[in-house]
C-alpha positions as CSV (number, residue, x, y, z in Angstrom):
1,M,-84.9,176.5,20.6
2,S,-83.6,175.2,17.3
3,L,-83.8,171.6,16.1
4,E,-80.0,171.3,16.4
5,Q,-80.1,172.4,20.0
6,I,-82.8,169.8,20.8
7,I,-80.8,167.1,19.2
8,E,-77.8,168.1,21.3
9,E,-79.9,167.9,24.4
10,L,-81.0,164.4,23.5
11,A,-77.3,163.3,23.4
12,V,-77.0,163.7,27.2
13,T,-80.3,162.5,28.7
14,E,-81.5,160.8,31.8
15,Q,-84.4,158.4,32.0
16,D,-86.9,161.1,33.2
17,Q,-86.2,163.4,30.2
18,H,-89.1,163.8,27.7
19,L,-89.3,165.4,24.3
20,T,-92.4,167.6,24.0
21,F,-94.1,168.4,20.8
22,D,-97.1,170.2,19.4
23,L,-99.9,168.2,17.8
24,S,-103.0,170.0,16.7
25,G,-102.6,172.6,19.5
26,D,-102.0,169.9,22.2
27,E,-98.6,169.5,23.9
28,L,-97.6,165.8,24.1
29,A,-94.4,164.2,25.5
30,V,-92.4,161.1,24.7
31,P,-89.4,159.7,26.7
32,V,-86.2,160.7,25.0
33,M,-84.9,157.2,25.5
34,N,-87.4,156.2,22.8
35,I,-86.3,158.9,20.3
36,R,-83.8,157.9,17.6
37,E,-83.8,161.2,15.7
38,I,-85.8,164.1,14.4
39,I,-85.9,164.8,10.7
40,R,-87.7,167.4,8.6
41,Y,-90.9,166.3,6.9
42,G,-90.1,165.3,3.4
43,K,-91.3,163.1,0.6
44,L,-93.1,160.0,1.7
45,T,-93.9,156.9,-0.3
46,R,-97.6,156.3,-0.1
47,M,-98.7,152.7,0.5
48,P,-101.9,151.1,-0.9
49,M,-104.5,149.6,1.4
50,V,-103.3,150.9,4.7
51,P,-105.3,152.8,7.4
52,D,-105.7,156.5,6.9
53,F,-103.4,157.4,9.8
54,I,-100.4,155.8,8.0
55,E,-98.9,158.6,5.9
56,G,-96.5,156.3,4.1
57,V,-93.0,155.1,4.5
58,I,-89.6,156.7,4.2
59,N,-86.2,155.3,3.4
60,L,-84.0,156.1,6.4
61,R,-80.4,155.0,5.5
62,G,-81.6,151.9,3.7
63,N,-84.3,151.0,6.2
64,V,-88.0,151.3,5.4
65,V,-89.7,153.2,8.3
66,P,-93.5,153.6,8.5
67,V,-94.7,157.1,9.2
68,I,-97.8,157.6,11.3
69,N,-99.9,160.8,11.5
70,L,-100.8,161.0,15.2
71,A,-103.4,163.7,14.7
72,S,-105.3,161.4,12.3
73,K,-104.8,158.4,14.6
74,F,-106.1,160.3,17.7
75,G,-109.0,161.8,15.8
76,L,-107.6,165.4,16.0
77,Q,-107.8,168.0,13.3
78,K,-104.9,167.9,10.9
79,T,-103.0,171.1,10.6
80,A,-101.3,172.4,7.4
81,M,-97.7,171.3,6.9
82,D,-95.1,174.0,7.3
83,E,-91.3,174.4,7.9
84,R,-91.7,173.3,11.5
85,T,-93.5,170.1,10.7
86,C,-91.1,167.2,11.3
87,I,-91.0,163.4,11.7
88,V,-89.8,162.1,15.1
89,I,-88.2,158.7,14.6
90,M,-88.7,156.5,17.6
91,E,-88.3,153.0,18.8
92,V,-91.3,151.5,20.6
93,E,-92.1,148.0,21.9
94,M,-95.1,146.3,20.3
95,S,-96.1,142.7,21.1
96,G,-92.7,142.2,22.7
97,E,-90.7,143.4,19.7
98,H,-88.8,146.7,19.1
99,V,-90.3,148.6,16.2
100,I,-88.8,151.7,14.6
101,M,-91.4,154.2,13.3
102,G,-91.9,157.8,12.5
103,V,-94.6,160.1,13.8
104,V,-95.6,163.4,12.2
105,V,-95.7,166.3,14.6
106,D,-96.5,169.9,14.0
107,K,-93.4,171.2,15.8
108,V,-90.9,170.0,18.4
109,L,-91.0,172.1,21.5
110,Q,-88.4,171.2,24.1
111,V,-86.8,168.6,26.3
112,I,-88.1,168.6,29.9
113,A,-87.7,166.5,33.0
114,I,-90.9,164.8,34.2
115,P,-90.3,162.8,37.4
């Protein structure tokens, strides 16, 4: 399934739909309601004095978005970046506030229904 097909599926979702992705050989899922978009991994601006799991920030249409490496955060082995590596931009709630952030994943797999 191509990235474009996945994005099309995200446009018509229900609450039990989840985006699955590969992270260091493990398959993880996130509710599609939290997904803003999926972009190709590109140039990040590194930030000084931040935890190792923060890859840096990106400029997404004028907004500064932090990018987190989930493999590093979860203590998994990092895999080499390739053409399937992408950044999933998502909105999460932290301390009662909505936060936009990107997470680096090895590859996006599919959208599935998880009741």
